[in-house]
C-alpha positions in Angstrom: 40.9 -114.1 25.6 43.9 -111.8 25.0 46.5 -112.6 22.3 50.1 -111.6 23.1 52.0 -110.1 20.2 55.3 -111.8 19.3 58.2 -109.5 18.7 57.1 -106.2 17.1 54.0 -107.6 15.6 50.7 -106.0 16.5 48.0 -108.4 17.9 45.7 -106.8 15.2 47.8 -108.3 12.4 45.9 -111.6 12.6 42.7 -109.7 11.7 44.2 -108.5 8.4 44.7 -112.0 7.1 42.0 -112.7 4.5 40.6 -109.1 4.6 39.5 -108.0 1.2 38.2 -104.5 2.1 39.0 -101.8 4.7 37.6 -98.5 5.8 40.2 -96.1 7.2 38.2 -93.6 9.2 39.4 -90.3 10.5 37.7 -87.4 12.3 37.4 -84.3 10.0 37.5 -82.1 13.1 40.8 -83.6 14.4 43.8 -83.3 12.0 45.8 -85.7 14.2 43.5 -88.5 13.3 44.0 -87.7 9.6 47.8 -87.7 10.1 47.5 -91.3 11.4 46.0 -92.5 8.1 49.4 -93.0 6.5 50.6 -95.2 9.3 47.4 -97.3 9.2 47.6 -97.6 5.4 51.2 -98.8 5.6 50.2 -101.4 8.2 47.3 -102.6 6.0 49.5 -102.9 3.0 52.2 -104.7 5.0 49.9 -107.3 6.4 46.7 -107.6 4.3 46.1 -109.0 0.9 48.0 -106.8 -1.6 44.7 -106.3 -3.6 42.7 -105.1 -0.6 40.1 -102.4 -1.4 40.6 -99.5 0.9 38.3 -96.5 1.4 39.4 -93.3 3.2 36.5 -92.0 5.2 36.2 -88.6 6.7 33.7 -88.8 9.5 31.7 -86.2 11.5 30.4 -84.1 8.6 27.7 -83.0 11.0 30.5 -80.9 12.6 31.6 -79.3 9.3 31.9 -75.9 11.0 34.7 -77.4 13.2 36.5 -79.0 10.2 40.3 -79.1 10.4 40.9 -81.4 7.5 40.1 -79.8 4.1 38.1 -82.0 1.7 40.5 -81.3 -1.1 43.5 -82.4 1.0 41.9 -85.7 1.9 40.6 -86.3 -1.7 44.0 -85.7 -3.1 45.6 -88.1 -0.7 43.1 -90.8 -1.5 43.6 -90.3 -5.2 47.4 -90.4 -5.0 47.2 -93.6 -3.0 44.6 -95.4 -5.0 41.9 -95.2 -2.3 38.2 -94.7 -2.6 37.0 -91.6 -0.7 33.8 -90.5 1.0 32.8 -88.3 3.9 30.2 -89.5 6.4 28.3 -88.6 9.6 27.8 -91.6 11.8 25.7 -89.5 14.1 23.3 -88.5 11.3 23.7 -91.8 9.4 24.9 -89.9 6.3 26.8 -91.9 3.7 27.6 -94.7 6.2 25.8 -97.4 4.2 27.1 -95.9 1.0 30.7 -96.3 2.3 30.3 -100.0 2.9 28.4 -100.5 -0.4 31.1 -98.7 -2.4 33.8 -100.9 -1.0 31.7 -104.0 -1.7 31.0 -102.9 -5.2 34.7 -102.3 -5.8 35.6 -105.8 -4.4 32.8 -107.3 -6.7 34.2 -105.4 -9.7 37.8 -106.6 -9.1 36.6 -110.2 -8.7 34.2 -110.2 -11.6 36.7 -108.6 -14.0 39.3 -111.1 -12.9 41.6 -108.1 -12.2 42.8 -110.1 -9.3 44.2 -113.5 -10.1 46.2 -114.2 -7.0 45.7 -113.6 -3.3 42.7 -114.1 -1.0 40.5 -111.5 -2.7 40.3 -113.9 -5.7 38.8 -116.5 -3.3 35.8 -114.2 -2.5 32.6 -115.9 -3.6 30.1 -113.9 -5.5 27.4 -116.5 -4.9 24.5 -114.9 -3.0 22.9 -118.2 -2.1 24.4 -118.7 1.3 23.0 -121.5 3.4 22.4 -120.5 7.0 22.5 -122.9 9.9 19.2 -122.2 11.6 19.9 -124.6 14.5 22.5 -122.2 16.0 20.4 -119.1 15.6 19.0 -117.6 18.8 16.7 -114.7 19.0 18.4 -111.3 19.7 17.7 -109.2 22.8 15.6 -111.8 24.6 16.3 -113.4 28.0 16.4 -117.1 27.6 
């Protein structure tokens, strides 16, 4: 099913609603992807919860010899904009899980410390006892 955007609004805007965390990923070997971060960050802050936790992620550290985005440049940008920062290699599975965990820990910290008192992030439940509906579960990767 395709959603048609109304006016100038991106069809992705509906996905921002209720988001409490985001990873903005750029390719360390392609400076143009890094240059797009500012636009994506603006779109996030325009349409997501104002307290959203955002991590800037430089990907493809396995291609460090082809790097076009200096680490210090990206770290400085993240610090100036209040973003978490990490570099990863999806190919080698380096720091990928850590990126998600860091964002989750920061969300947990904000909610636990009651730093956020308004907005959807305050509605995040820290209760780990989630009941699963086993009736709807179907085995993965099996022909039925």
